[in-house]
C-alpha positions as CSV (number, residue, x, y, z in Angstrom):
1,X,0.0,0.3,0.1
2,X,1.1,3.4,-0.7
3,X,2.3,5.3,2.1
4,X,1.2,9.1,2.9
5,X,5.2,10.0,2.7
6,X,5.3,8.5,-0.4
7,X,2.3,10.5,-1.7
8,X,3.6,13.8,0.0
9,X,7.0,13.1,-1.9
10,X,4.8,13.5,-5.5
11,X,4.3,17.4,-4.5
12,X,7.0,19.9,-4.5
13,X,7.6,21.8,-1.0
14,X,6.5,25.5,-2.7
15,X,3.5,24.0,-3.9
16,X,2.0,22.9,-0.7
17,X,-0.5,25.5,0.3
18,X,-3.0,24.4,2.3
19,X,-3.9,25.7,5.1
20,X,-5.6,24.9,8.8
21,X,-5.5,20.8,7.9
22,X,-2.1,18.6,7.4
23,X,-1.4,16.9,4.4
24,X,-1.7,13.8,6.0
25,X,-5.7,14.5,6.6
26,X,-6.1,16.1,3.2
27,X,-4.9,12.7,1.7
28,X,-6.8,10.8,3.9
29,X,-10.1,12.8,2.6
30,X,-9.3,13.0,-0.8
31,X,-9.0,9.0,-1.0
32,X,-12.4,8.3,0.3
33,X,-13.9,10.7,-2.8
34,X,-15.8,9.6,-5.6
35,X,-13.3,9.7,-9.2
36,X,-15.7,12.2,-10.4
37,X,-15.1,15.0,-7.6
38,X,-11.4,13.7,-7.9
39,X,-11.1,15.2,-11.7
40,X,-12.9,18.5,-10.3
41,X,-10.4,18.8,-7.7
42,X,-7.4,18.6,-9.4
43,X,-8.2,22.3,-10.9
44,X,-7.9,23.5,-6.9
45,X,-4.4,23.7,-7.0
46,X,-1.4,22.5,-8.8
47,X,-0.5,20.6,-5.6
48,X,-3.5,18.6,-6.1
49,X,-3.7,18.4,-9.6
50,X,0.0,16.8,-8.4
51,X,-1.6,14.4,-5.6
52,X,-4.3,13.4,-7.2
53,X,-2.6,12.7,-11.2
54,X,0.1,10.6,-8.8
55,X,0.3,7.1,-9.2
56,X,0.9,6.1,-4.8
57,X,-2.4,8.0,-4.7
58,X,-4.5,6.1,-7.1
59,X,-3.5,3.5,-5.7
60,X,-3.8,4.3,-2.5
61,X,-8.0,5.6,-3.6
62,X,-8.1,1.6,-4.9
63,X,-7.3,0.0,-2.0
64,X,-9.4,1.6,-0.4
65,X,-12.3,1.5,-3.0
66,X,-11.9,-2.0,-3.6
67,X,-12.7,-2.5,0.7
68,X,-15.5,-0.1,0.6
69,X,-18.5,-2.4,1.7
70,X,-21.1,0.6,0.8
71,X,-21.2,-0.1,-2.1
72,X,-20.6,3.5,-2.9
73,X,-17.3,3.2,-5.2
74,X,-18.5,0.4,-7.1
75,X,-20.6,0.7,-10.6
76,X,-23.0,-1.6,-12.5
77,X,-21.7,-1.0,-16.5
78,X,-24.6,-1.5,-19.2
79,X,-24.2,-2.8,-22.6
80,X,-26.5,-2.1,-25.4
81,X,-28.2,-5.9,-26.8
82,X,-28.2,-4.5,-30.4
83,X,-26.1,-2.5,-32.6
84,X,-25.1,0.4,-32.5
85,X,-24.0,0.1,-28.9
86,X,-24.5,2.0,-26.4
87,X,-23.0,2.4,-22.6
88,X,-24.6,3.2,-19.5
89,X,-23.3,3.2,-15.6
90,X,-25.0,3.6,-12.3
91,X,-23.8,3.3,-8.8
92,X,-24.1,-0.7,-7.5
93,X,-25.8,1.1,-4.4
94,X,-28.5,2.8,-6.3
95,X,-29.3,-0.5,-8.7
96,X,-29.6,-2.4,-5.0
97,X,-31.4,0.1,-3.1
98,X,-33.6,1.9,-5.7
99,X,-34.6,-0.8,-7.8
100,X,-36.6,1.7,-10.1
101,X,-35.9,4.8,-12.2
102,X,-32.2,4.1,-12.3
103,X,-30.6,7.3,-12.9
104,X,-28.0,6.1,-15.4
105,X,-24.9,8.3,-17.0
106,X,-24.2,7.5,-20.6
107,X,-20.9,7.1,-21.5
108,X,-18.2,7.4,-24.3
109,X,-15.7,5.2,-25.7
110,X,-13.2,5.4,-28.0
111,X,-14.0,2.6,-30.2
112,X,-17.0,2.6,-33.5
113,X,-20.3,2.0,-31.9
114,X,-21.2,-0.2,-34.9
115,X,-18.0,-2.9,-34.3
116,X,-18.7,-6.2,-32.1
117,X,-17.5,-6.2,-28.7
118,X,-15.6,-9.7,-28.8
119,X,-14.1,-9.8,-25.6
120,X,-14.3,-8.4,-22.2
121,X,-11.5,-8.3,-19.1
122,X,-11.4,-5.9,-15.9
123,X,-8.8,-5.3,-13.7
124,X,-8.3,-2.1,-10.9
125,X,-11.5,-0.3,-12.5
126,X,-9.5,-0.5,-16.2
127,X,-11.3,-2.6,-19.0
128,X,-9.7,-4.5,-21.7
129,X,-12.2,-4.4,-24.4
130,X,-11.7,-6.5,-27.9
131,X,-13.5,-5.1,-30.8
132,X,-14.3,-7.2,-33.7
133,X,-14.4,-10.3,-34.3
134,X,-11.3,-11.7,-36.8
135,X,-8.6,-8.3,-36.8
136,X,-9.1,-8.2,-33.1
137,X,-8.7,-4.4,-31.8
138,X,-8.0,-4.0,-28.3
139,X,-7.8,-1.0,-26.3
140,X,-7.6,-0.5,-22.2
141,X,-10.4,2.0,-20.9
142,X,-11.0,3.4,-17.6
143,X,-14.7,4.7,-18.0
144,X,-14.4,6.6,-14.1
145,X,-11.6,8.8,-15.9
146,X,-12.1,8.3,-19.9
147,X,-8.7,7.3,-20.4
148,X,-7.9,5.0,-23.0
149,X,-5.3,3.6,-24.5
150,X,-5.4,1.7,-28.0
151,X,-2.8,-1.6,-27.9
152,X,-0.5,-2.7,-30.7
153,X,-1.4,-5.5,-32.8
154,X,0.0,-8.9,-31.3
155,X,0.4,-9.7,-35.1
156,X,-0.8,-13.2,-34.5
157,X,-1.3,-15.6,-37.8
158,X,-5.6,-16.4,-37.9
159,X,-6.9,-19.3,-39.3
160,X,-10.2,-20.0,-40.0
161,X,-10.6,-22.8,-37.3
162,X,-9.1,-20.6,-34.6
163,X,-10.2,-19.5,-31.1
164,X,-9.0,-16.6,-29.5
165,X,-9.3,-15.8,-25.5
166,X,-7.9,-12.8,-23.9
167,X,-6.8,-12.4,-20.2
168,X,-6.0,-9.2,-18.2
169,X,-4.5,-8.2,-15.2
170,X,-2.3,-6.7,-12.7
171,X,1.6,-7.7,-12.0
172,X,2.3,-6.3,-8.5
173,X,5.6,-7.2,-7.9
174,X,6.6,-5.3,-11.3
175,X,3.6,-2.8,-11.4
176,X,2.8,-3.7,-14.9
177,X,-0.7,-4.6,-16.4
178,X,-0.5,-7.6,-18.7
179,X,-2.7,-8.6,-21.3
180,X,-2.7,-12.6,-22.1
181,X,-3.9,-13.9,-25.9
182,X,-4.4,-17.3,-26.2
183,X,-4.9,-18.5,-29.9
184,X,-4.8,-22.0,-31.4
185,X,-5.8,-24.2,-34.3
186,X,-7.9,-26.9,-33.5
187,X,-10.0,-30.1,-34.9
188,X,-12.6,-32.8,-33.9
189,X,-10.4,-33.9,-31.2
190,X,-10.0,-30.5,-29.2
191,X,-7.4,-27.9,-29.8
192,X,-3.4,-28.3,-29.8
193,X,-1.1,-26.2,-29.7
194,X,-2.6,-23.4,-27.5
195,X,-0.4,-20.7,-28.8
196,X,-0.1,-17.5,-26.3
197,X,1.4,-14.1,-26.1
198,X,1.7,-11.9,-23.3
199,X,1.3,-8.1,-23.8
200,X,3.3,-5.7,-21.0
201,X,1.9,-2.4,-20.5
202,X,5.2,-0.9,-19.0
203,X,6.9,-1.8,-22.3
204,X,4.2,-1.4,-25.0
205,X,5.4,-4.5,-26.1
206,X,4.0,-8.4,-26.9
207,X,6.1,-11.3,-26.7
208,X,5.7,-15.0,-27.7
209,X,5.3,-17.6,-25.0
210,X,5.6,-21.2,-25.0
211,X,3.0,-23.3,-26.3
212,X,0.2,-25.0,-24.4
213,X,-0.6,-28.4,-26.0
214,X,-3.7,-30.5,-25.7
215,X,-6.1,-28.3,-24.8
216,X,-9.2,-26.4,-25.2
217,X,-9.4,-22.8,-23.3
218,X,-12.8,-21.3,-22.8
219,X,-13.7,-18.8,-25.8
220,X,-14.8,-16.6,-22.0
221,X,-12.3,-14.3,-21.4
222,X,-9.9,-15.0,-18.4
223,X,-11.0,-14.5,-14.8
224,X,-8.1,-12.3,-12.6
225,X,-7.8,-13.0,-9.0
226,X,-4.6,-12.9,-6.4
227,X,-1.9,-12.0,-9.4
228,X,-3.1,-15.1,-12.0
229,X,-5.8,-14.8,-14.3
230,X,-7.9,-17.9,-14.9
231,X,-9.3,-19.9,-17.8
232,X,-12.3,-23.2,-17.8
233,X,-9.6,-25.4,-20.0
234,X,-10.6,-29.0,-21.2
235,X,-7.7,-31.4,-21.3
236,X,-7.4,-34.1,-23.8
237,X,-4.1,-36.9,-22.7
238,X,-5.1,-39.2,-25.4
239,X,-7.7,-41.6,-23.4
240,X,-10.3,-39.6,-21.9
241,X,-10.9,-35.7,-21.7
242,X,-11.3,-33.8,-18.3
243,X,-12.0,-30.6,-17.5
244,X,-10.6,-27.9,-14.6
245,X,-9.0,-24.6,-13.8
246,X,-5.9,-23.2,-15.4
247,X,-4.2,-20.4,-13.9
248,X,-1.5,-18.4,-15.3
249,X,1.0,-16.4,-12.3
250,X,1.8,-12.6,-14.0
251,X,4.7,-12.4,-12.0
252,X,6.6,-15.3,-12.9
253,X,4.3,-16.2,-16.4
254,X,4.0,-19.7,-15.0
255,X,0.7,-22.3,-15.3
256,X,-1.1,-23.9,-12.5
257,X,-3.8,-26.1,-12.3
258,X,-6.9,-25.8,-9.6
259,X,-9.6,-29.2,-9.6
260,X,-13.0,-28.8,-10.0
261,X,-15.5,-29.4,-6.6
262,X,-17.6,-32.2,-7.4
263,X,-20.8,-31.5,-8.2
264,X,-23.8,-33.1,-9.6
265,X,-24.4,-33.9,-13.2
266,X,-21.3,-33.0,-15.0
267,X,-19.7,-35.2,-17.3
268,X,-16.7,-34.9,-18.0
269,X,-16.4,-36.8,-21.1
270,X,-18.9,-35.4,-23.2
271,X,-17.8,-32.8,-26.0
272,X,-18.3,-29.1,-26.2
273,X,-20.8,-28.0,-28.5
274,X,-22.7,-31.1,-27.7
275,X,-26.2,-31.1,-28.9
276,X,-27.5,-32.0,-25.2
277,X,-26.3,-29.0,-23.7
278,X,-29.8,-27.0,-24.9
279,X,-31.5,-30.4,-23.3
280,X,-33.6,-29.5,-19.8
281,X,-31.3,-30.0,-16.7
282,X,-27.9,-30.6,-18.7
283,X,-25.1,-29.1,-16.6
284,X,-22.9,-26.3,-17.7
285,X,-20.3,-24.5,-16.1
286,X,-18.4,-21.2,-16.2
287,X,-15.6,-19.1,-14.4
288,X,-16.7,-16.3,-12.4
289,X,-15.7,-13.5,-9.8
290,X,-17.8,-12.1,-7.2
291,X,-16.1,-9.9,-4.9
292,X,-12.9,-11.3,-3.9
293,X,-14.3,-15.2,-4.5
294,X,-13.1,-17.4,-7.7
295,X,-16.5,-19.0,-7.9
296,X,-17.8,-21.7,-10.4
297,X,-21.5,-20.9,-11.9
298,X,-23.3,-24.4,-12.5
299,X,-26.2,-24.0,-15.2
300,X,-28.9,-26.7,-15.1
301,X,-30.4,-26.0,-18.2
302,X,-33.8,-23.8,-17.3
303,X,-33.6,-25.8,-14.3
304,X,-31.2,-23.8,-11.8
305,X,-28.3,-22.6,-11.5
306,X,-25.8,-23.1,-8.9
307,X,-23.0,-20.6,-7.4
308,X,-19.7,-21.7,-5.6
309,X,-17.1,-19.8,-4.0
310,X,-13.9,-20.5,-3.5
311,X,-14.2,-19.3,0.2
312,X,-9.7,-20.0,0.7
313,X,-7.8,-19.5,-2.3
314,X,-6.7,-23.1,-3.7
315,X,-7.0,-24.4,-0.4
316,X,-8.5,-28.3,-0.4
317,X,-11.5,-28.5,0.3
318,X,-12.3,-24.9,-0.3
319,X,-15.1,-25.2,-2.8
320,X,-18.8,-24.2,-0.7
321,X,-22.1,-23.9,-2.7
322,X,-23.1,-20.4,-1.8
323,X,-26.6,-20.1,-3.4
324,X,-29.3,-21.8,-6.0
325,X,-31.0,-19.5,-8.2
326,X,-33.8,-21.3,-9.7
327,X,-35.1,-21.0,-13.2
328,X,-39.0,-20.0,-12.9
329,X,-41.3,-18.2,-15.9
330,X,-40.2,-15.0,-17.1
331,X,-36.7,-15.3,-16.8
332,X,-34.1,-15.7,-19.4
333,X,-32.1,-19.4,-20.4
334,X,-28.9,-17.9,-19.6
335,X,-28.6,-16.3,-15.6
336,X,-25.4,-14.8,-15.1
337,X,-24.7,-13.6,-11.2
338,X,-22.7,-9.8,-11.1
339,X,-22.6,-9.5,-7.4
340,X,-23.8,-11.3,-4.0
341,X,-24.8,-9.9,-0.5
342,X,-22.3,-10.9,2.1
343,X,-25.2,-12.7,3.8
344,X,-26.4,-14.0,0.3
345,X,-29.8,-12.4,0.7
346,X,-29.7,-10.9,-2.2
347,X,-28.3,-12.0,-6.0
348,X,-28.0,-9.3,-8.5
349,X,-27.8,-11.2,-12.3
350,X,-28.3,-10.7,-15.8
351,X,-30.4,-13.2,-17.6
352,X,-29.4,-12.3,-21.0
353,X,-31.5,-9.3,-21.7
354,X,-32.0,-7.6,-18.1
355,X,-30.7,-7.1,-14.9
356,X,-32.8,-8.3,-11.9
357,X,-32.4,-8.8,-8.1
358,X,-33.2,-12.6,-6.6
359,X,-34.5,-12.6,-2.8
360,X,-33.3,-15.6,-1.9
361,X,-35.7,-15.2,1.4
362,X,-38.7,-14.6,-0.3
363,X,-37.8,-16.9,-3.2
364,X,-38.6,-14.6,-5.9
365,X,-36.9,-12.0,-8.8
366,X,-37.8,-8.6,-9.4
367,X,-36.5,-7.1,-12.9
368,X,-35.2,-3.6,-12.6
369,X,-36.2,-0.6,-14.0
370,X,-33.8,1.1,-16.7
371,X,-35.9,3.0,-18.6
372,X,-32.9,4.0,-21.5
373,X,-32.8,1.0,-22.4
374,X,-36.1,-0.4,-22.7
375,X,-36.0,-0.5,-26.1
376,X,-32.6,-2.2,-26.5
377,X,-32.2,-4.6,-23.9
378,X,-29.2,-5.3,-21.8
379,X,-27.0,-7.0,-23.4
380,X,-24.0,-7.6,-21.3
381,X,-23.7,-5.9,-17.4
382,X,-20.5,-6.0,-15.1
383,X,-19.7,-4.5,-11.5
384,X,-16.2,-2.4,-11.0
385,X,-15.0,-0.5,-8.6
386,X,-14.4,3.3,-10.0
387,X,-10.6,3.8,-9.9
388,X,-8.2,6.6,-10.6
389,X,-6.0,3.4,-12.8
390,X,-4.5,5.1,-16.1
391,X,-3.6,3.1,-18.7
392,X,-0.4,4.5,-19.5
393,X,0.6,4.2,-16.1
394,X,2.8,6.8,-14.2
395,X,2.4,9.3,-17.5
396,X,-0.5,11.5,-17.4
397,X,-0.9,11.5,-20.9
398,X,-4.5,12.6,-22.1
399,X,-5.2,14.3,-19.2
400,X,-9.3,13.9,-19.4
401,X,-10.6,17.5,-19.2
402,X,-12.5,18.7,-15.9
403,X,-15.7,18.9,-16.2
């Protein structure tokens, strides 16, 4: 964690002219304010501009906002279902406590709204956005500060039978944000030679990693937690197919494996894309993250969705079933949990077209009233902690104008 002394050192002594309050108190107060207010306060003085623009302050602010349990620093990001896309945000607090006539902020973004968003990853309030189905254009974008950066092409060779998935996370040891691109040519017997490249924001360059053989990585974006990016992966050892979770440590860039919990209805030998995927009760699972926990979403098609949480990271017997969401008439066929209360009483979720809240105590769903998106529908949704993290690391390039 950044110390107040470190942040004090970023401000020239002759620029500290804050009467009555010690600088330590000013830093403590500012670190607890929302990003929108901090962007305005940059214009108060040169000393405040220097302080708020420093990487030490952004890390301190992120640490506080991430740990804040009153939800005031957490937002819900909503993407319209149809092209051209529109993006909105609102506070998680208003989403859960108002549930109707939500006050949405329409967001401007740096890519063409008529282009397809092929993938999204999130880390520390910074989004990795993949635009386009074949010629992938990658952006780092902070919706809170409106800063963005277009990433250089990885120059990977794409084929007609090629799956591409991405991961994004923070390497705390090297103070660097990294993008992982995994792509591979495959046949009916699963993927072989999964090619891997890693982009470093600090060096602004890509490098090639050793291939990961005999495995099929899920097309879903990787989930970042505890310095690692995680994917659901199917392995083929020549005699059978089995599933587990593969992690990539961003510090040493080495892979690891996590075992899955034992849950009912999972057939380890069933091929991907099997026609039984859409038979009533057939179980498919995906990897996710709720708060600070790695999660499994076990979807029994049109019957229920069980949420499993890894309560202790990569420890034996660490998986517990947190909540079970029943499918009822009027709820879409694909439930995706976004946030769960500490006591498991309420679950915020996206059902494919809408955002809803499930009340486990009363066993009922309530659809959120989002007037701005009634015509389009909600194509995707995610919860994030707002931050000052810049896609340019320590640079103050592209500092947004004060609103």
